[in-house]
Every structure is written in structure tokens, then in C-alpha cells.
PyMOL Python script that loads the backbone (N, CA, C, O; Angstrom):
from pymol import cmd

cmd.read_pdbstr("""\
ATOM      1  N   MET A   1      45.177   5.246  12.891  1.00  0.00           N
ATOM      2  CA  MET A   1      44.796   6.936  13.416  1.00  0.00           C
ATOM      3  C   MET A   1      43.896   6.605  14.757  1.00  0.00           C
ATOM      4  O   MET A   1      42.950   5.819  14.808  1.00  0.00           O
ATOM      5  N   GLY A   2      44.401   7.362  15.768  1.00  0.00           N
ATOM      6  CA  GLY A   2      43.698   7.182  16.997  1.00  0.00           C
ATOM      7  C   GLY A   2      42.986   8.799  16.711  1.00  0.00           C
ATOM      8  O   GLY A   2      43.011   9.501  15.700  1.00  0.00           O
ATOM      9  N   MET A   3      42.304   9.043  18.189  1.00  0.00           N
ATOM     10  CA  MET A   3      41.651  10.005  18.446  1.00  0.00           C
ATOM     11  C   MET A   3      42.679  11.536  18.325  1.00  0.00           C
ATOM     12  O   MET A   3      43.864  11.655  18.639  1.00  0.00           O
ATOM     13  N   PRO A   4      41.945  12.356  17.884  1.00  0.00           N
ATOM     14  CA  PRO A   4      42.755  13.784  17.733  1.00  0.00           C
ATOM     15  C   PRO A   4      43.259  14.310  19.295  1.00  0.00           C
ATOM     16  O   PRO A   4      42.575  14.240  20.316  1.00  0.00           O
ATOM     17  N   GLY A   5      44.311  14.721  19.208  1.00  0.00           N
ATOM     18  CA  GLY A   5      44.831  15.321  20.306  1.00  0.00           C
ATOM     19  C   GLY A   5      44.683  16.660  20.829  1.00  0.00           C
ATOM     20  O   GLY A   5      43.646  17.136  20.368  1.00  0.00           O
ATOM     21  N   GLY A   6      45.335  17.550  21.671  1.00  0.00           N
ATOM     22  CA  GLY A   6      44.978  18.715  21.770  1.00  0.00           C
ATOM     23  C   GLY A   6      45.188  19.818  20.925  1.00  0.00           C
ATOM     24  O   GLY A   6      44.411  20.767  20.816  1.00  0.00           O
ATOM     25  N   MET A   7      46.294  19.670  20.308  1.00  0.00           N
ATOM     26  CA  MET A   7      46.650  20.757  18.935  1.00  0.00           C
ATOM     27  C   MET A   7      45.383  20.397  18.193  1.00  0.00           C
ATOM     28  O   MET A   7      44.519  21.273  18.153  1.00  0.00           O
ATOM     29  N   GLU A   8      45.130  19.188  17.572  1.00  0.00           N
ATOM     30  CA  GLU A   8      44.254  19.080  16.732  1.00  0.00           C
ATOM     31  C   GLU A   8      42.843  19.579  16.969  1.00  0.00           C
ATOM     32  O   GLU A   8      42.157  20.039  16.055  1.00  0.00           O
ATOM     33  N   TRP A   9      42.391  19.465  18.341  1.00  0.00           N
ATOM     34  CA  TRP A   9      40.918  19.884  18.564  1.00  0.00           C
ATOM     35  C   TRP A   9      40.992  21.664  18.611  1.00  0.00           C
ATOM     36  O   TRP A   9      40.075  22.479  18.508  1.00  0.00           O
ATOM     37  N   ILE A  10      42.419  21.864  18.803  1.00  0.00           N
ATOM     38  CA  ILE A  10      42.122  23.464  18.928  1.00  0.00           C
ATOM     39  C   ILE A  10      42.195  23.980  17.196  1.00  0.00           C
ATOM     40  O   ILE A  10      41.696  25.028  16.785  1.00  0.00           O
ATOM     41  N   LEU A  11      42.858  23.077  16.432  1.00  0.00           N
ATOM     42  CA  LEU A  11      42.865  23.543  14.987  1.00  0.00           C
ATOM     43  C   LEU A  11      41.344  23.325  14.439  1.00  0.00           C
ATOM     44  O   LEU A  11      40.953  24.160  13.623  1.00  0.00           O
ATOM     45  N   ILE A  12      40.668  22.534  14.724  1.00  0.00           N
ATOM     46  CA  ILE A  12      39.112  21.874  14.258  1.00  0.00           C
ATOM     47  C   ILE A  12      38.283  22.834  15.027  1.00  0.00           C
ATOM     48  O   ILE A  12      37.132  22.986  14.618  1.00  0.00           O
ATOM     49  N   ALA A  13      38.684  23.549  16.130  1.00  0.00           N
ATOM     50  CA  ALA A  13      37.841  24.902  16.588  1.00  0.00           C
ATOM     51  C   ALA A  13      38.288  26.058  15.975  1.00  0.00           C
ATOM     52  O   ALA A  13      37.559  27.048  16.033  1.00  0.00           O
ATOM     53  N   LEU A  14      39.244  26.112  15.456  1.00  0.00           N
ATOM     54  CA  LEU A  14      39.649  27.521  14.727  1.00  0.00           C
ATOM     55  C   LEU A  14      39.162  27.254  13.262  1.00  0.00           C
ATOM     56  O   LEU A  14      38.873  28.245  12.592  1.00  0.00           O
ATOM     57  N   VAL A  15      39.044  26.005  12.699  1.00  0.00           N
ATOM     58  CA  VAL A  15      38.693  25.984  11.265  1.00  0.00           C
ATOM     59  C   VAL A  15      36.886  26.283  11.168  1.00  0.00           C
ATOM     60  O   VAL A  15      36.298  26.877  10.265  1.00  0.00           O
ATOM     61  N   VAL A  16      36.374  25.741  12.239  1.00  0.00           N
ATOM     62  CA  VAL A  16      34.951  25.805  12.443  1.00  0.00           C
ATOM     63  C   VAL A  16      34.479  27.205  12.982  1.00  0.00           C
ATOM     64  O   VAL A  16      33.317  27.609  12.996  1.00  0.00           O
ATOM     65  N   LEU A  17      35.592  27.864  13.419  1.00  0.00           N
ATOM     66  CA  LEU A  17      34.744  29.354  13.824  1.00  0.00           C
ATOM     67  C   LEU A  17      35.270  30.385  12.700  1.00  0.00           C
ATOM     68  O   LEU A  17      34.898  31.555  12.608  1.00  0.00           O
ATOM     69  N   LEU A  18      36.330  29.652  11.746  1.00  0.00           N
ATOM     70  CA  LEU A  18      36.454  30.592  10.506  1.00  0.00           C
ATOM     71  C   LEU A  18      35.439  30.467   9.504  1.00  0.00           C
ATOM     72  O   LEU A  18      34.986  31.434   8.891  1.00  0.00           O
ATOM     73  N   LEU A  19      35.068  29.233   9.329  1.00  0.00           N
ATOM     74  CA  LEU A  19      33.838  28.540   8.451  1.00  0.00           C
ATOM     75  C   LEU A  19      32.501  29.623   8.774  1.00  0.00           C
ATOM     76  O   LEU A  19      32.027  30.431   7.976  1.00  0.00           O
ATOM     77  N   PHE A  20      32.130  29.412   9.965  1.00  0.00           N
ATOM     78  CA  PHE A  20      30.769  29.773  10.711  1.00  0.00           C
ATOM     79  C   PHE A  20      30.540  31.055  10.869  1.00  0.00           C
ATOM     80  O   PHE A  20      29.544  31.639  10.441  1.00  0.00           O
ATOM     81  N   GLY A  21      31.588  31.628  11.584  1.00  0.00           N
ATOM     82  CA  GLY A  21      31.813  33.083  12.185  1.00  0.00           C
ATOM     83  C   GLY A  21      31.163  32.768  13.666  1.00  0.00           C
ATOM     84  O   GLY A  21      30.620  31.714  13.998  1.00  0.00           O
ATOM     85  N   GLY A  22      31.316  33.709  14.313  1.00  0.00           N
ATOM     86  CA  GLY A  22      31.247  33.638  16.003  1.00  0.00           C
ATOM     87  C   GLY A  22      29.497  33.410  16.169  1.00  0.00           C
ATOM     88  O   GLY A  22      28.933  32.685  16.989  1.00  0.00           O
ATOM     89  N   LYS A  23      28.769  34.418  14.941  1.00  0.00           N
ATOM     90  CA  LYS A  23      27.529  34.669  15.379  1.00  0.00           C
ATOM     91  C   LYS A  23      26.723  33.142  15.282  1.00  0.00           C
ATOM     92  O   LYS A  23      25.874  32.689  16.050  1.00  0.00           O
ATOM     93  N   LYS A  24      27.236  32.611  14.212  1.00  0.00           N
ATOM     94  CA  LYS A  24      26.502  31.129  13.760  1.00  0.00           C
ATOM     95  C   LYS A  24      26.732  30.206  14.679  1.00  0.00           C
ATOM     96  O   LYS A  24      25.977  29.236  14.613  1.00  0.00           O
ATOM     97  N   ILE A  25      27.695  30.191  15.688  1.00  0.00           N
ATOM     98  CA  ILE A  25      27.854  28.625  16.323  1.00  0.00           C
ATOM     99  C   ILE A  25      26.691  28.631  17.463  1.00  0.00           C
ATOM    100  O   ILE A  25      25.818  27.764  17.518  1.00  0.00           O
ATOM    101  N   PRO A  26      26.778  29.526  18.200  1.00  0.00           N
ATOM    102  CA  PRO A  26      25.649  29.290  19.171  1.00  0.00           C
ATOM    103  C   PRO A  26      23.857  28.809  18.540  1.00  0.00           C
ATOM    104  O   PRO A  26      22.985  28.028  18.921  1.00  0.00           O
ATOM    105  N   GLU A  27      23.968  29.507  17.741  1.00  0.00           N
ATOM    106  CA  GLU A  27      22.953  29.101  16.588  1.00  0.00           C
ATOM    107  C   GLU A  27      22.772  27.780  16.160  1.00  0.00           C
ATOM    108  O   GLU A  27      21.725  27.163  16.357  1.00  0.00           O
ATOM    109  N   LEU A  28      23.827  27.281  15.535  1.00  0.00           N
ATOM    110  CA  LEU A  28      24.071  25.716  15.288  1.00  0.00           C
ATOM    111  C   LEU A  28      24.064  24.747  16.491  1.00  0.00           C
ATOM    112  O   LEU A  28      23.592  23.612  16.411  1.00  0.00           O
ATOM    113  N   ALA A  29      24.650  25.294  17.677  1.00  0.00           N
ATOM    114  CA  ALA A  29      24.755  24.462  18.801  1.00  0.00           C
ATOM    115  C   ALA A  29      23.533  24.488  19.529  1.00  0.00           C
ATOM    116  O   ALA A  29      23.370  23.661  20.426  1.00  0.00           O
ATOM    117  N   LYS A  30      22.155  25.799  19.118  1.00  0.00           N
ATOM    118  CA  LYS A  30      20.835  25.292  19.767  1.00  0.00           C
ATOM    119  C   LYS A  30      20.120  24.698  19.183  1.00  0.00           C
ATOM    120  O   LYS A  30      19.177  24.125  19.729  1.00  0.00           O
ATOM    121  N   GLY A  31      20.383  24.637  17.650  1.00  0.00           N
ATOM    122  CA  GLY A  31      19.576  23.557  16.823  1.00  0.00           C
ATOM    123  C   GLY A  31      20.149  22.251  16.875  1.00  0.00           C
ATOM    124  O   GLY A  31      19.424  21.301  16.580  1.00  0.00           O
ATOM    125  N   LEU A  32      21.586  22.013  17.275  1.00  0.00           N
ATOM    126  CA  LEU A  32      21.971  20.390  17.384  1.00  0.00           C
ATOM    127  C   LEU A  32      21.312  19.992  18.524  1.00  0.00           C
ATOM    128  O   LEU A  32      20.798  18.874  18.492  1.00  0.00           O
ATOM    129  N   GLY A  33      21.166  20.930  19.949  1.00  0.00           N
ATOM    130  CA  GLY A  33      20.634  20.747  21.455  1.00  0.00           C
ATOM    131  C   GLY A  33      19.025  19.977  21.060  1.00  0.00           C
ATOM    132  O   GLY A  33      18.699  18.834  21.382  1.00  0.00           O
ATOM    133  N   SER A  34      18.105  21.065  20.211  1.00  0.00           N
ATOM    134  CA  SER A  34      16.985  20.870  20.057  1.00  0.00           C
ATOM    135  C   SER A  34      16.380  19.429  19.545  1.00  0.00           C
ATOM    136  O   SER A  34      15.402  18.729  19.810  1.00  0.00           O
ATOM    137  N   GLY A  35      17.732  19.374  18.491  1.00  0.00           N
ATOM    138  CA  GLY A  35      17.372  18.169  17.752  1.00  0.00           C
ATOM    139  C   GLY A  35      17.552  16.890  18.663  1.00  0.00           C
ATOM    140  O   GLY A  35      16.759  15.948  18.680  1.00  0.00           O
ATOM    141  N   ILE A  36      18.717  16.990  19.428  1.00  0.00           N
ATOM    142  CA  ILE A  36      18.904  15.908  20.151  1.00  0.00           C
ATOM    143  C   ILE A  36      18.003  15.585  21.507  1.00  0.00           C
ATOM    144  O   ILE A  36      17.931  14.599  22.241  1.00  0.00           O
ATOM    145  N   LYS A  37      17.391  16.799  21.492  1.00  0.00           N
ATOM    146  CA  LYS A  37      16.039  16.895  22.806  1.00  0.00           C
ATOM    147  C   LYS A  37      15.172  16.006  22.009  1.00  0.00           C
ATOM    148  O   LYS A  37      15.020  14.871  22.459  1.00  0.00           O
ATOM    149  N   ASN A  38      14.540  16.331  20.845  1.00  0.00           N
ATOM    150  CA  ASN A  38      13.572  15.785  20.129  1.00  0.00           C
ATOM    151  C   ASN A  38      13.834  14.256  19.851  1.00  0.00           C
ATOM    152  O   ASN A  38      12.950  13.444  20.121  1.00  0.00           O
ATOM    153  N   PHE A  39      14.721  13.959  19.456  1.00  0.00           N
ATOM    154  CA  PHE A  39      15.215  12.688  19.204  1.00  0.00           C
ATOM    155  C   PHE A  39      14.769  11.273  20.482  1.00  0.00           C
ATOM    156  O   PHE A  39      14.142  10.217  20.383  1.00  0.00           O
ATOM    157  N   LYS A  40      15.598  12.093  21.786  1.00  0.00           N
ATOM    158  CA  LYS A  40      15.330  11.591  22.817  1.00  0.00           C
ATOM    159  C   LYS A  40      13.583  11.200  23.335  1.00  0.00           C
ATOM    160  O   LYS A  40      13.119  10.187  23.857  1.00  0.00           O
ATOM    161  N   ASN A  41      12.969  12.444  22.934  1.00  0.00           N
ATOM    162  CA  ASN A  41      11.651  12.634  23.185  1.00  0.00           C
ATOM    163  C   ASN A  41      11.023  11.338  22.338  1.00  0.00           C
ATOM    164  O   ASN A  41      10.438  10.420  22.915  1.00  0.00           O
ATOM    165  N   ALA A  42      11.167  11.373  21.290  1.00  0.00           N
ATOM    166  CA  ALA A  42      10.774  10.209  20.219  1.00  0.00           C
ATOM    167  C   ALA A  42      11.137   8.927  20.603  1.00  0.00           C
ATOM    168  O   ALA A  42      10.504   7.914  20.305  1.00  0.00           O
ATOM    169  N   VAL A  43      12.178   8.967  21.281  1.00  0.00           N
ATOM    170  CA  VAL A  43      12.626   7.208  21.696  1.00  0.00           C
ATOM    171  C   VAL A  43      11.682   6.936  23.145  1.00  0.00           C
ATOM    172  O   VAL A  43      11.194   5.860  23.490  1.00  0.00           O
ATOM    173  N   LYS A  44      11.610   8.002  23.726  1.00  0.00           N
ATOM    174  CA  LYS A  44      10.800   7.486  25.148  1.00  0.00           C
ATOM    175  C   LYS A  44       9.311   7.266  24.705  1.00  0.00           C
ATOM    176  O   LYS A  44       8.569   6.534  25.360  1.00  0.00           O
ATOM    177  N   GLU A  45       8.837   8.014  23.413  1.00  0.00           N
ATOM    178  CA  GLU A  45       7.330   7.793  23.165  1.00  0.00           C
ATOM    179  C   GLU A  45       7.328   6.717  22.551  1.00  0.00           C
ATOM    180  O   GLU A  45       6.440   5.964  22.952  1.00  0.00           O
ATOM    181  N   ASP A  46       8.110   6.209  21.526  1.00  0.00           N
ATOM    182  CA  ASP A  46       8.175   4.673  21.334  1.00  0.00           C
ATOM    183  C   ASP A  46       8.077   3.756  22.524  1.00  0.00           C
ATOM    184  O   ASP A  46       7.025   3.215  22.866  1.00  0.00           O
ATOM    185  N   GLU A  47       9.204   3.615  23.120  1.00  0.00           N
ATOM    186  CA  GLU A  47       9.083   3.117  24.132  1.00  0.00           C
ATOM    187  C   GLU A  47       7.722   2.730  24.945  1.00  0.00           C
ATOM    188  O   GLU A  47       7.331   1.569  25.071  1.00  0.00           O
ATOM    189  N   LYS A  48       7.083   3.835  25.458  1.00  0.00           N
ATOM    190  CA  LYS A  48       5.611   3.807  25.811  1.00  0.00           C
ATOM    191  C   LYS A  48       4.709   3.291  24.897  1.00  0.00           C
ATOM    192  O   LYS A  48       3.727   2.672  25.307  1.00  0.00           O
ATOM    193  N   GLU A  49       4.899   3.455  23.750  1.00  0.00           N
ATOM    194  CA  GLU A  49       3.929   3.070  23.024  1.00  0.00           C
ATOM    195  C   GLU A  49       4.182   1.182  23.063  1.00  0.00           C
ATOM    196  O   GLU A  49       3.268   0.365  23.175  1.00  0.00           O
ATOM    197  N   GLU A  50       5.486   0.899  22.951  1.00  0.00           N
ATOM    198  CA  GLU A  50       5.648  -0.850  23.221  1.00  0.00           C
ATOM    199  C   GLU A  50       5.338  -1.154  24.354  1.00  0.00           C
ATOM    200  O   GLU A  50       4.855  -2.286  24.386  1.00  0.00           O
ATOM    201  N   GLU A  51       5.402  -0.546  25.554  1.00  0.00           N
ATOM    202  CA  GLU A  51       4.987  -0.810  27.135  1.00  0.00           C
ATOM    203  C   GLU A  51       3.186  -1.051  26.799  1.00  0.00           C
ATOM    204  O   GLU A  51       2.516  -1.998  27.211  1.00  0.00           O
ATOM    205  N   VAL A  52       2.785  -0.104  26.097  1.00  0.00           N
ATOM    206  CA  VAL A  52       1.136  -0.205  25.922  1.00  0.00           C
ATOM    207  C   VAL A  52       0.815  -1.569  25.134  1.00  0.00           C
ATOM    208  O   VAL A  52       0.112  -2.486  25.557  1.00  0.00           O
ATOM    209  N   ALA A  53       1.406  -1.514  24.038  1.00  0.00           N
ATOM    210  CA  ALA A  53       1.110  -2.603  22.866  1.00  0.00           C
ATOM    211  C   ALA A  53       1.419  -3.970  23.910  1.00  0.00           C
ATOM    212  O   ALA A  53       0.594  -4.884  23.905  1.00  0.00           O
ATOM    213  N   LYS A  54       2.453  -4.046  24.661  1.00  0.00           N
ATOM    214  CA  LYS A  54       2.541  -5.377  25.752  1.00  0.00           C
ATOM    215  C   LYS A  54       1.488  -5.685  26.351  1.00  0.00           C
ATOM    216  O   LYS A  54       0.898  -6.766  26.327  1.00  0.00           O
ATOM    217  N   ALA A  55       1.119  -4.353  27.132  1.00  0.00           N
ATOM    218  CA  ALA A  55       0.090  -4.476  27.967  1.00  0.00           C
ATOM    219  C   ALA A  55      -1.216  -5.241  27.439  1.00  0.00           C
ATOM    220  O   ALA A  55      -1.652  -6.311  27.865  1.00  0.00           O
ATOM    221  N   ASP A  56      -1.809  -4.334  26.272  1.00  0.00           N
ATOM    222  CA  ASP A  56      -2.528  -4.721  25.442  1.00  0.00           C
ATOM    223  C   ASP A  56      -2.900  -6.167  25.256  1.00  0.00           C
ATOM    224  O   ASP A  56      -3.925  -6.747  25.616  1.00  0.00           O
ATOM    225  N   LYS A  57      -1.767  -6.656  24.568  1.00  0.00           N
ATOM    226  CA  LYS A  57      -1.313  -8.135  24.205  1.00  0.00           C
ATOM    227  C   LYS A  57      -1.561  -8.871  25.434  1.00  0.00           C
ATOM    228  O   LYS A  57      -1.992  -9.996  25.179  1.00  0.00           O
ATOM    229  N   ALA A  58      -1.443  -8.639  26.659  1.00  0.00           N
ATOM    230  CA  ALA A  58      -1.480  -9.605  27.796  1.00  0.00           C
ATOM    231  C   ALA A  58      -2.974  -9.452  28.311  1.00  0.00           C
ATOM    232  O   ALA A  58      -3.520 -10.415  28.849  1.00  0.00           O
ATOM    233  N   ASP A  59      -3.517  -8.462  28.179  1.00  0.00           N
ATOM    234  CA  ASP A  59      -4.924  -8.321  28.375  1.00  0.00           C
ATOM    235  C   ASP A  59      -5.748  -9.098  27.611  1.00  0.00           C
ATOM    236  O   ASP A  59      -6.720  -9.575  28.196  1.00  0.00           O
ATOM    237  N   GLU A  60      -5.564  -9.418  26.113  1.00  0.00           N
ATOM    238  CA  GLU A  60      -6.176  -9.917  25.015  1.00  0.00           C
ATOM    239  C   GLU A  60      -5.981 -11.609  25.540  1.00  0.00           C
ATOM    240  O   GLU A  60      -6.914 -12.406  25.442  1.00  0.00           O
ATOM    241  N   ILE A  61      -4.754 -11.957  26.048  1.00  0.00           N
ATOM    242  CA  ILE A  61      -4.424 -13.344  26.439  1.00  0.00           C
ATOM    243  C   ILE A  61      -4.996 -13.673  27.564  1.00  0.00           C
ATOM    244  O   ILE A  61      -5.307 -14.855  27.716  1.00  0.00           O
ATOM    245  N   GLU A  62      -5.227 -12.865  28.447  1.00  0.00           N
ATOM    246  CA  GLU A  62      -5.848 -13.118  29.799  1.00  0.00           C
ATOM    247  C   GLU A  62      -7.684 -13.331  29.404  1.00  0.00           C
ATOM    248  O   GLU A  62      -8.489 -14.071  29.971  1.00  0.00           O
ATOM    249  N   ASP A  63      -7.880 -12.504  28.392  1.00  0.00           N
ATOM    250  CA  ASP A  63      -9.174 -12.412  28.203  1.00  0.00           C
ATOM    251  C   ASP A  63      -9.337 -13.814  27.165  1.00  0.00           C
ATOM    252  O   ASP A  63     -10.473 -13.968  26.717  1.00  0.00           O
ATOM    253  N   LYS A  64      -8.833 -14.310  26.965  1.00  0.00           N
ATOM    254  CA  LYS A  64      -9.147 -15.505  25.810  1.00  0.00           C
ATOM    255  C   LYS A  64      -9.040 -16.778  26.882  1.00  0.00           C
ATOM    256  O   LYS A  64      -9.984 -17.568  26.855  1.00  0.00           O
ATOM    257  N   LYS A  65      -8.017 -17.018  27.774  1.00  0.00           N
ATOM    258  CA  LYS A  65      -8.028 -17.533  29.067  1.00  0.00           C
ATOM    259  C   LYS A  65      -9.513 -17.760  29.722  1.00  0.00           C
ATOM    260  O   LYS A  65     -10.225 -18.762  29.782  1.00  0.00           O
ATOM    261  N   THR A  66      -9.662 -16.604  30.123  1.00  0.00           N
ATOM    262  CA  THR A  66     -10.937 -16.490  31.072  1.00  0.00           C
ATOM    263  C   THR A  66     -12.208 -16.888  29.925  1.00  0.00           C
ATOM    264  O   THR A  66     -13.228 -17.338  30.446  1.00  0.00           O
ATOM    265  N   LYS A  67     -12.209 -16.761  28.513  1.00  0.00           N
ATOM    266  CA  LYS A  67     -13.243 -17.107  27.764  1.00  0.00           C
ATOM    267  C   LYS A  67     -13.077 -18.643  27.838  1.00  0.00           C
ATOM    268  O   LYS A  67     -14.078 -19.316  28.084  1.00  0.00           O
ATOM    269  N   THR A  68     -11.999 -19.182  27.662  1.00  0.00           N
ATOM    270  CA  THR A  68     -11.532 -20.459  27.553  1.00  0.00           C
ATOM    271  C   THR A  68     -12.107 -21.238  28.340  1.00  0.00           C
ATOM    272  O   THR A  68     -12.954 -22.029  27.925  1.00  0.00           O
ATOM    273  N   ALA A  69     -11.752 -21.163  29.644  1.00  0.00           N
ATOM    274  CA  ALA A  69     -12.277 -21.253  31.234  1.00  0.00           C
ATOM    275  C   ALA A  69     -13.820 -21.349  31.314  1.00  0.00           C
ATOM    276  O   ALA A  69     -14.342 -22.364  31.774  1.00  0.00           O
ATOM    277  N   SER A  70     -14.469 -20.423  30.921  1.00  0.00           N
ATOM    278  CA  SER A  70     -15.695 -20.202  30.983  1.00  0.00           C
ATOM    279  C   SER A  70     -16.272 -21.149  30.212  1.00  0.00           C
ATOM    280  O   SER A  70     -16.989 -21.897  30.877  1.00  0.00           O
ATOM    281  N   VAL A  71     -16.220 -21.446  28.828  1.00  0.00           N
ATOM    282  CA  VAL A  71     -16.812 -22.230  28.350  1.00  0.00           C
ATOM    283  C   VAL A  71     -16.227 -23.725  28.510  1.00  0.00           C
ATOM    284  O   VAL A  71     -17.019 -24.667  28.501  1.00  0.00           O
ATOM    285  N   ASP A  72     -15.081 -23.907  28.631  1.00  0.00           N
ATOM    286  CA  ASP A  72     -14.730 -25.399  29.584  1.00  0.00           C
ATOM    287  C   ASP A  72     -16.035 -25.878  30.852  1.00  0.00           C
ATOM    288  O   ASP A  72     -16.636 -26.950  30.786  1.00  0.00           O
ATOM    289  N   THR A  73     -16.268 -24.857  31.921  1.00  0.00           N
ATOM    290  CA  THR A  73     -17.049 -24.832  32.779  1.00  0.00           C
ATOM    291  C   THR A  73     -18.496 -25.040  32.155  1.00  0.00           C
ATOM    292  O   THR A  73     -19.220 -25.860  32.719  1.00  0.00           O
ATOM    293  N   GLU A  74     -18.945 -24.414  31.118  1.00  0.00           N
ATOM    294  CA  GLU A  74     -20.285 -24.383  31.110  1.00  0.00           C
ATOM    295  C   GLU A  74     -20.282 -25.845  30.126  1.00  0.00           C
ATOM    296  O   GLU A  74     -21.329 -26.487  30.204  1.00  0.00           O
ATOM    297  N   ASP A  75     -19.348 -26.342  29.338  1.00  0.00           N
ATOM    298  CA  ASP A  75     -19.460 -27.716  28.516  1.00  0.00           C
ATOM    299  C   ASP A  75     -19.791 -28.821  29.826  1.00  0.00           C
ATOM    300  O   ASP A  75     -20.764 -29.575  29.845  1.00  0.00           O
ATOM    301  N   SER A  76     -19.022 -28.748  30.614  1.00  0.00           N
ATOM    302  CA  SER A  76     -19.215 -29.639  31.809  1.00  0.00           C
ATOM    303  C   SER A  76     -20.388 -29.813  32.606  1.00  0.00           C
ATOM    304  O   SER A  76     -20.912 -30.825  33.071  1.00  0.00           O
ATOM    305  N   LYS A  77     -20.721 -28.450  32.666  1.00  0.00           N
ATOM    306  CA  LYS A  77     -22.162 -28.479  33.477  1.00  0.00           C
ATOM    307  C   LYS A  77     -23.093 -29.076  32.455  1.00  0.00           C
ATOM    308  O   LYS A  77     -24.089 -29.584  32.968  1.00  0.00           O
ATOM    309  N   LYS A  78     -23.026 -29.151  31.082  1.00  0.00           N
ATOM    310  CA  LYS A  78     -24.406 -29.655  30.251  1.00  0.00           C
ATOM    311  C   LYS A  78     -24.163 -31.362  30.125  1.00  0.00           C
ATOM    312  O   LYS A  78     -25.123 -32.039  29.757  1.00  0.00           O
ATOM    313  N   ALA A  79     -23.009 -31.954  30.403  1.00  0.00           N
ATOM    314  CA  ALA A  79     -22.594 -32.705  30.342  1.00  0.00           C
ATOM    315  C   ALA A  79     -23.160 -33.829  31.666  1.00  0.00           C
ATOM    316  O   ALA A  79     -22.688 -34.962  31.757  1.00  0.00           O
TER     317      ALA A  79
END
""", "prot")
cmd.dss("prot")
cmd.show_as("cartoon", "prot")
cmd.util.cbc("prot")
cmd.orient("prot")
């Protein structure tokens, strides 16, 4: 089974038109479009959250390194 050809697409379009009617199809397309848009926005937000989490983690690691270095310096001064 391959992809539908030209006649199959026309038949599918006619069946959809008969099932939903001419007035419902634009509403369905609008709903589908807004759903896709919301999905893309959610994906972008998740990517931003991941970037922020990575940046926070990198900052924490840098802070730990700085604290460790300052503790080592204080220990060497005491000795």
C-alpha cells in the first residue's frame, strides 16, 4: 500500500465534504490550526525551560568551584 493517488484524494475530499458539510470544514481547519500553534508554543516553552535549567545548573557548578577554591586558599593561609 502506497500513498493515495489523485483520484483517491478527490474521493477522500468528497467524503469529508459530505460528512461534515461546507460550513463545518473551515471551523475544523481553524481548530486544527490553533491546536498545532498551541503545540508549537508549548514545545518552544519547554525548550526555554530546559535552557534556563541548564544555565542554573552551570551557575551552581561554578559557585561550587568558587567556594572550593576559596576554601583551599583559606586552608593554605592557615597552614
